[in-house]
Each structure stands twice: as C-alpha cells, then as structure tokens.
N, C-alpha and C positions, 0 to 999 in steps of 0.2 A: 275395708281394704283401701289402701292408698296406692296411687300410681307411682311408679318408680321415678324418683327425682322431683316429685311434686310436693314435698314437705315444705313447711313454712321456712323460708330462708336457707334451706339446706342446699339448694342448687347453686346459690350465689357463693356460699362458703367453700364448696368443693370444686368450684370452677377453677381449673389450673391450666392456663394456656402456655404452651411451650413453642409457639410459632415464631418467636423472635430470634432464636438461636441460629437456625439455618440462614436467615436473612443477614444476621450479623457476620456469620462466617463468610458468606458470599461477598459482602461489602468489603471485608478485610482482604480477601483474596484479590478482588478487583483493584483495590487501592494499591496493594503491594505489586500487582502486575503492572499497573500504570507507572508507578515509581521505578520499577525495574527497567521498563522500556526507556524511560527518560534518562536513566543513568547510562544504559548501554548506548543509546543514540547520541547523547550529548556529553559523554565523559571526556576527560582530557586525552584519552588514547584514540579518539575517533576524529581528530582534527585532520583536515586534508593536508597533504604534503605538496605544496606548490613549489615547482622548480622554476627558476628564472630561465628565460630563453637562451641565455649564454651557456647553460649547462646541458642543453638538449644535444643529443648525439646526432640527430638527423633533422634536416629542415623540412622534408616532405614525407608524406606517407609512403611514396614509392621508394625512397631511399631506405626507409626503415624496413619495408617489406623485402627489398633485395638483400639487405644485410641479414635478415632472418632466413634467407634461402628461398624465398618465394619467387616464382617467375611472374613478372608483371607484363601483362599483355593488354593491348588496347581493346576496347569493346568493339563488337562488330557494328558497322554502320547500319542504320535503319533503312528500309526500302523507301524510295522517294514517295510512293503512294501506298499507304497502308489501308487495308479494308476496314470498314466500320466494325467495331466489336459487336458480337451478337448480344441481344437483350435490349432492354429499354435504355434510353439515354438518361443520364443523371439530371435531376432537376437543378435549376439555378437557385441559389439561396435567396430568401425573401429580402434580406438586407445585406447586400454584399459589403464586406469590410473594405473601407477605402485604404489605398496604399499610404503608408506613412513615410 
C-alpha cells in the first residue's frame, strides 16, 4: 500500500495552484480605483472658478450676511476677570515655533 500522493513524481505533476487569480483581480481593481480617483480629482471639470475682486458683490462678510437676510449682532464682551478653567493647565511645547 502506498500513501496518498506519495507516488514517484505524481505529486509534482498534479500540483495545480490557482492562488494568483484573486491577487490579480485585487490588483486590477486597486489600479482602476486609483486611476478613477485621479480622473475625478484632477479632471478639466474640477478647476476652481476664481473671480476677480471687481466682480465680488460684497466687500465684507457682514454685508453679504445682511444681504442674505441675517441679523448681524456684535459678540458679547468678555468679563474683565475670568476664572481659571477647571482641569490641568496645558503644557508648553518643547520647541516653540518662532514667529515669522
């Protein structure tokens, strides 16, 4: 009696691997997805429409808000002395960014 698959050279001849097909399909889907995103993000229809300042209808945000029907009100002034917020104080950064 011989063990199953242990014949001389029989195991090598009948070895038929199909593991590459799912990998190939996944690679094709990924490549098509990336190309699709590039076309959508950088296509000729996605260019920003920049208007010159002369064509703007309102010069300030307040004017545009009033024209849209919003009621523009000033913010309430802060109290002169505010209590310290509860909780630990924030730590200072190790390397503060110098002003430019």
